[in-house]
MIMARNU-888351 format. One record per atom (N, C-alpha, C): residue in one letter; x, y, z. Coordinates in steps of 0.02 Angstrom, whole numbers, padded with zeros to 5 digits, always signed. Example, Ala and Ser with C-alpha at 12.3 -4.5 7.8 and 13.67 -1.06 7.14 Angstrom:
a+00660-00284+00390 a+00615-00225+00390 a+00660-00165+00390 s+00642-00112+00354 s+00684-00053+00357 s+00645+00002+00394 
***
This chain:
x+00506-02245-03529 x+00478-02202-03481 x+00426-02214-03461 x+00377-02245-03421 x+00318-02193-03412 x+00312-02117-03426 x+00248-02133-03474 x+00231-02055-03466 x+00151-02036-03381 x+00163-01967-03360 x+00154-01974-03296 x+00088-01912-03316 x+00042-01942-03284 x-00003-01881-03306 x+00008-01841-03226 x-00002-01786-03276 x-00006-01700-03252 x-00050-01657-03272 x-00116-01618-03207 x-00151-01572-03224 x-00142-01517-03204 x-00167-01492-03266 x-00204-01393-03207 x-00242-01394-03233 x-00271-01356-03154 x-00323-01334-03128 x-00322-01277-03094 x-00357-01246-03090 x-00397-01162-03076 x-00428-01192-03023 x-00388-01125-02952 x-00445-01130-02890 x-00488-01096-02892 x-00539-01098-02903 x-00587-01047-02906 x-00607-01032-02804 x-00597-01107-02772 x-00640-01096-02705 x-00591-01127-02686 x-00573-01048-02612 x-00519-01085-02556 x-00536-01144-02545 x-00438-01179-02513 x-00454-01219-02500 x-00413-01216-02463 x-00440-01186-02380 x-00336-01139-02318 x-00315-01205-02311 x-00321-01271-02322 x-00281-01320-02311 x-00224-01292-02391 x-00225-01287-02426 x-00218-01308-02509 x-00178-01262-02514 x-00198-01203-02471 x-00161-01148-02503 x-00083-01153-02461 x-00129-01194-02407 x-00053-01169-02345 x-00014-01205-02355 x-00019-01272-02376 x+00014-01332-02401 x+00059-01305-02468 x+00034-01282-02550 x+00092-01272-02604 x+00097-01187-02582 x+00116-01153-02523 x+00145-01100-02514 x+00208-01094-02489 x+00185-01173-02415 x+00243-01187-02404 x+00321-01230-02426 x+00257-01280-02472 x+00308-01284-02514 x+00346-01256-02561 x+00331-01200-02568 x+00369-01180-02633 x+00430-01118-02554 x+00439-01122-02513 x+00478-01097-02447 x+00438-01016-02453 x+00380-01018-02434 x+00377-00929-02423 x+00324-00919-02401 x+00303-00893-02337 x+00277-00867-02259 x+00209-00886-02311 x+00172-00900-02273 x+00105-00931-02270 x+00068-00928-02203 x+00055-00825-02223 x+00002-00843-02117 x-00063-00871-02150 x-00095-00857-02204 x-00184-00902-02206 x-00187-00885-02266 x-00233-00928-02287 x-00257-00912-02330 x-00305-00830-02349 x-00334-00788-02427 x-00339-00772-02427 x-00404-00771-02461 x-00463-00762-02419 x-00531-00793-02473 x-00570-00756-02519 x-00548-00654-02500 x-00540-00603-02545 x-00500-00634-02626 x-00461-00664-02608 x-00421-00665-02701 x-00480-00709-02706 x-00496-00774-02694 x-00535-00801-02749 x-00599-00761-02773 x-00631-00717-02751 x-00690-00716-02738 x-00680-00616-02802 x-00627-00633-02832 x-00646-00614-02896 x-00596-00621-02952 x-00638-00610-03037 x-00622-00664-03081 x-00555-00639-03114 x-00547-00621-03092 x-00455-00578-03109 x-00412-00571-03074 x-00400-00630-03037 x-00356-00651-02970 x-00371-00729-03003 x-00304-00777-03029 x-00266-00801-03029 x-00228-00853-02990 x-00271-00910-02997 x-00221-00987-02930 x-00215-01053-03004 x-00178-01050-03010 x-00178-01112-03038 x-00124-01166-03017 x-00176-01230-02996 x-00106-01332-02988 x-00123-01324-03028 x-00038-01347-03024 x-00003-01432-03068 x-00017-01508-03047 x-00054-01552-03062 x-00062-01566-02994 x-00019-01665-03036 x+00056-01696-03007 x+00068-01773-03041 x+00006-01819-03031 x-00004-01863-03037 x-00061-01898-03001 x-00064-01909-02959 x-00096-01828-02983 x-00159-01830-02890 x-00098-01787-02857 x-00048-01750-02856 x-00030-01734-02816 x+00009-01655-02808 x-00002-01615-02781 x+00042-01560-02798 x+00099-01539-02819 x+00120-01530-02870 x+00187-01516-02946 x+00180-01460-02924 x+00148-01382-02899 x+00193-01349-02933 x+00104-01273-02926 x+00160-01238-02907 x+00069-01181-02950 x+00106-01116-02958 x+00039-01051-03015 x+00058-01022-03019 x-00017-00951-03013 x+00031-00886-02965 x-00056-00848-02981 x-00004-00768-03005 x-00084-00755-03005 x-00053-00699-03094 x-00130-00648-03073 x-00149-00599-03125 x-00186-00556-03096 x-00194-00494-03174 x-00280-00517-03185 x-00285-00465-03217 x-00278-00389-03221 x-00253-00378-03283 x-00216-00292-03249 x-00259-00242-03278 x-00308-00169-03294 x-00337-00130-03319 x-00320-00079-03299 x-00276-00051-03393 x-00273-00004-03379 x-00294+00065-03421 x-00302+00153-03389 x-00328+00195-03385 x-00341+00197-03494 x-00244+00195-03506 x-00235+00174-03557 x-00252+00147-03616 x-00271+00108-03618 x-00253+00038-03661 x-00326-00004-03661 x-00345-00021-03709 x-00414-00043-03718 x-00418-00142-03702 x-00343-00166-03696 x-00335-00192-03674 x-00308-00200-03613 x-00345-00268-03575 x-00297-00288-03501 x-00193-00355-03532 x-00201-00338-03488 x-00132-00381-03460 x-00120-00401-03404 x-00101-00471-03428 x-00079-00532-03362 x-00036-00498-03353 x-00031-00484-03271 x+00058-00528-03239 x+00066-00572-03203 x+00107-00609-03242 x+00106-00687-03193 x+00154-00652-03130 x+00112-00664-03059 x+00157-00626-03024 x+00215-00669-02991 x+00209-00779-02962 x+00233-00812-02964 x+00230-00864-02980 x+00268-00907-03018 x+00276-00976-03011 x+00331-01032-02978 x+00292-01074-02966 x+00321-01142-02917 x+00320-01173-02927 x+00400-01225-02923 x+00370-01315-02971 x+00426-01308-02901 x+00385-01371-02882 x+00403-01401-02812 x+00492-01498-02822 x+00535-01443-02803 x+00638-01485-02814 x+00559-01576-02862 x+00562-01589-02815 x+00523-01661-02812 x+00514-01672-02931 x+00487-01619-02944 x+00450-01611-03011 x+00455-01571-03067 x+00558-01547-03056 x+00555-01487-03106 x+00569-01537-03119 x+00604-01520-03191 x+00651-01518-03268 x+00597-01567-03304 x+00509-01589-03305 x+00473-01634-03308 x+00437-01567-03317 x+00442-01530-03339 x+00384-01492-03392 x+00282-01454-03355 x+00312-01475-03296 x+00279-01430-03278 x+00253-01365-03271 x+00302-01321-03250 x+00332-01257-03246 x+00279-01229-03328 x+00264-01282-03367 x+00291-01244-03452 x+00229-01262-03504 x+00189-01313-03410 x+00129-01328-03431 x+00084-01275-03376 x+00108-01258-03347 x+00105-01209-03318 x+00093-01107-03354 x+00142-01123-03386 x+00117-01061-03429 x+00077-01055-03515 x+00069-01098-03524 x+00042-01122-03579 x-00051-01128-03566 x-00066-01123-03509 x-00127-01151-03490 x-00150-01062-03446 x-00079-01032-03435 x-00100-00928-03435 x-00121-00926-03462 x-00090-00929-03516 x-00063-00903-03611 x-00134-00907-03606 x-00173-00978-03619 x-00241-01012-03662 x-00286-00965-03602 x-00262-00950-03548 x-00319-00858-03515 x-00314-00850-03517 x-00266-00804-03546 x-00276-00712-03522 x-00274-00728-03623 x-00273-00785-03684 x-00277-00742-03724 x-00394-00761-03706 x-00423-00787-03685 x-00461-00805-03694 x-00486-00743-03624 x-00458-00699-03600 x-00478-00644-03577 x-00494-00579-03611 x-00426-00583-03677 x-00434-00551-03708 x-00363-00487-03690 x-00320-00512-03668 x-00267-00508-03648 x-00205-00460-03694 x-00175-00443-03706 x-00133-00413-03761 x-00084-00431-03730 x-00042-00455-03672 x+00027-00482-03669 x+00021-00501-03579 x+00064-00542-03552 x+00085-00579-03488 x+00167-00560-03485 x+00171-00519-03408 x+00240-00520-03421 x+00259-00519-03332 x+00294-00524-03338 x+00322-00569-03262 x+00408-00538-03240 x+00382-00521-03210 x+00485-00521-03166 x+00536-00581-03136 x+00582-00559-03171 x+00615-00632-03132 x+00693-00566-03105 x+00758-00603-03089 x+00805-00591-03076 x+00872-00619-03131 x+00920-00601-03176 x+00941-00619-03232 x+00990-00690-03186 x+01009-00665-03132 x+01010-00725-03090 x+00965-00801-03102 x+00931-00806-03068 x+00875-00846-03080 x+00875-00892-03140 x+00942-00923-03184 x+00932-00948-03211 x+00874-01013-03246 x+00845-01067-03195 x+00776-01106-03247 x+00756-01051-03256 x+00753-00988-03235 x+00689-00933-03222 x+00690-00913-03322 x+00742-00899-03288 x+00767-00871-03391 x+00757-00908-03413 x+00802-00971-03402 x+00763-01036-03481 x+00660-01045-03496 x+00651-01043-03434 x+00586-01082-03455 x+00551-00993-03465 x+00558-00932-03460 x+00537-00902-03491 x+00531-00898-03568 x+00590-00892-03569 x+00616-00877-03655 x+00606-00959-03658 x+00553-01025-03651 x+00567-01100-03675 x+00477-01086-03714 x+00456-01031-03675 x+00384-01046-03660 x+00362-00961-03713 x+00418-00926-03752 x+00408-00879-03775 x+00418-00813-03764 x+00413-00802-03697 x+00442-00750-03679 x+00510-00699-03688 x+00488-00634-03704 x+00520-00608-03741 x+00553-00542-03693 x+00625-00575-03670 x+00682-00498-03608 x+00670-00435-03647 x+00635-00366-03643 x+00612-00303-03697 x+00670-00275-03664 x+00692-00282-03572 x+00752-00233-03565 x+00797-00245-03510 x+00823-00266-03546 x+00897-00259-03490 x+00928-00269-03441 x+00905-00173-03438 x+00899-00160-03373 x+00857-00107-03339 x+00787-00177-03353 x+00752-00130-03285 x+00770-00148-03262 x+00713-00100-03183 x+00753-00130-03106 x+00674-00110-03091 x+00703-00152-03018 x+00610-00130-03007 x+00624-00116-02925 x+00546-00073-02876 x+00562-00019-02838 x+00536-00041-02782 x+00552-00082-02753 x+00480-00113-02711 x+00500-00058-02637 x+00413-00036-02591 x+00401-00010-02520 x+00338-00054-02495 x+00407-00069-02434 x+00362-00084-02399 x+00343-00065-02333 x+00246-00065-02311 x+00232-00010-02304 x+00215-00054-02258 x+00212-00019-02179 x+00221-00051-02131 x+00134-00009-02094 x+00109-00063-02079 x+00034-00091-02050 x+00045-00108-01962 x-00031-00099-01941 x-00056-00113-01891 x-00069-00195-01869 x-00031-00222-01839 x-00076-00305-01848 x-00153-00298-01846 x-00164-00345-01899 x-00244-00351-01855 x-00270-00392-01817 x-00321-00326-01765 x-00352-00360-01737 x-00407-00441-01712 x-00413-00499-01683 x-00452-00531-01716 x-00514-00516-01670 
***
């Protein structure tokens, strides 16, 4: 089997076309790139490429707490595109993020997923993730906002 060139890069500057492509390829709604995301050093967007073609991405946030001396990192979302699944892309993204979290002084990385998402659960376990509480429940508060005027 031929070795495939996999690279992971942090996006530090907004490239709107690429950002929209990533999120649309992952099946997410993408109304436009948010330039403010890239202005905060604690917001992280990592893009995996295989032979120069986007293969997946993750985004994460460094979170400070008023009662802890070290920040934590929240892995908000990771997506590997179907043509690249099972080829180590997700593992490489998480390993890169783990290195960044250590360098930033984070005490841990945490991520939420559904028990029914077997692929995500396998990835997180394979990369050293520990399920701390089998009964975690997440609530979401949807906030109604007025549309922004141009």
